[in-house]
N, C-alpha and C positions, 0 to 999 in steps of 0.2 A: 504494500500500500504506500502511496506517495503522500507523505504528510507535508505540511506547509514549508518546513525547513529544507526539504529535498526538491522542491519545485524549481524548475528552470524558468527563465523569463518567458519562454514560449508556452509553458504550462499556464502561467498567469494570463498571458494574452489570450490563449484558446479558451480558458475556463471563465475568466472574468471580463474579457473584452477591453480592458483598460489597464494602464499602468502609469504610475507617477514617475517622473524623472528622478526623484530622490530615492526611489526603491533601489536597494543595492543590486538587485538582479538586472536593473536597467543597464548596468555596465557591461554585462554579457552581450546585450543587443548592440551596444556601441562598438564593442570589439568585432562583432560579426559585420557590422556596417563598414568598419575600416578595412577588414579583410576583403569583403566583397568589392568595395570601391577600388582597392589596389588591383584586384583581379580584372575588374571591368576596364580599368585603364589599359592593362596589358592586352586584353581581348580586343579593345577598340583600336589599338595600335597595330593590329595584325589583319591580314586578309583572311577570309574564311578558308582559303586554300592553303594557308600556312600549316606545316606539319604540327605545330604546337597548339593550334587554335582549339581543336576539340578537347585536348587535354586540359586547357585552361577552363573551358566551359564545364567539364566534368568536375574539376576542382572547385569551381564556383558553387555548383549545386550539391556536391558531396556524393554524387553517384554517377555511373556511366550512362550518359544520354544515348538513346537509340541512334544508330547511324543514319536513320531517315530524318532526324531533326536538323533543321537549317536555321541558324541564327546569323543574321548579317550585321556586321559592325558598321557604325558604332552602336553599342548596346550598353544599357545601364540597369543594374539590379542592386538594390541596397542591402538585400538579405538573402544571399544565394541559397542558404540552407533551408529556406522556406519556399523555394520555387520548385514545383513539380511539373515536369513536361512529359507528355505521352509520346506516342509514335507519330511520325509523319507530320510534325508541327513545323510551321515556318513562322519565324519572327523577323520582320523586315527591319531595315536600318532605322536607327534613331529611336527605337523602342525604349521606354523607361518603365521599369517595374519596381514599385515600392512594395516589397513582399513580406514585411515583418509579420503581418496578420495572416499570411499564407496565400499563395496563388497556385491554383491547379489548372493546367491547360491539358485537357484530354486529347485523345487521338484526333488527327486530321484537322487541327485548329490552324487558321490563318490569322496572323497578326500583321496588319499593314504598317507602313512607315509612320514614324512619329506618334505611335499609340502610347498612351499613358495608362497604366494599371496601378491603382492606389489601394492600399489596405490600411492606411493609417490616417487619422485626422486629429487635429488639435481640439481640445475642449473649448467650447465657445466662451466660457467664463474664466478658465484657468489655462490660457493658451500656451504658456511657457513651461508648464509643469505636468499637465495631464494629457495623455494620449489615448485615443480610442481606436480599436482595431476591428476589422471585419474581413473575413476570408472572401476572396474572389475566386469563383469557379467558372471556367469557360468549358462548356460541354462539347462533346464530339461534333465535328464537322462545322463548328461555328466559325464565322468570319468577322473579324473586327477590322473595319476599313481605316484608311489613313486618317491620322489626327484625332481619332476618337479618344475619349476619356472614360474610363470605367472607375466608378467610385467604390469606396469600401463597402463590403458586405453584399455585393451584387453577384448573382448567378446569371450567366448567359446560357440559354437553353440550347439543346441540340439543334443543329442546322440553322440556327438564327444568324441574321446578318445585322451588324451595327454599322450604319451608314457613316461615311466620312464626316469627321467633325462633331459627331454626336457626343453628348454628355449623358452617360447612363448612371442614373441615381437609384434606380429600382430594378428588380429582377426582370429579365427578358424571357418570355415564354419560348418554347421550342417552335421552330418553323415559322417565325415571323421576321420581318425587317423593321428595325426601329431607326429613327433619326431625329435630329433636332436637339434643342437645349431648353429644358430637359428632354431626353429622348422619349418618344412616344411611338406606338405602333403605326407604321406607314401602310403595311399590307401583310397578308399571310403569304407564305411561299411554300 
């Protein structure tokens, strides 16, 4: 059994959804962010065809990515140990993934250029000290088009399409296209 003294920062994030900056466990998240930042700088300085490129991505996530995964640099992820990528996933250039709250990209997901996926938000009243987290899940065969922003706690349904520039603040059902700010259903597909 995992009592409070044995919890990791990610246990707190997953169970409670929030953490204060003065919590001693927050230091572990800061260390992971520094590690991930350094790796992302190395990744972004290389071409995807560089022999070291995939190894750096594997080091970032902490597991061996499937050979069908394609991530085009530049790429940024602040918490690589919380990013989970399925098979046949493409992440185009300029993607930014803030994944401390956890991001799961299922099989056959397409992420367009300059997409932002966010899992953390500052508290409205205690902005400098209290952070709120929400897992983002992108289900199989979903497509997030260029420049879209996915906010914390959102699930994108199977086969869904998020139009270019959309700001997604709520879950997206399977088999629909959403667009706008805030995103709303444009049509069923």
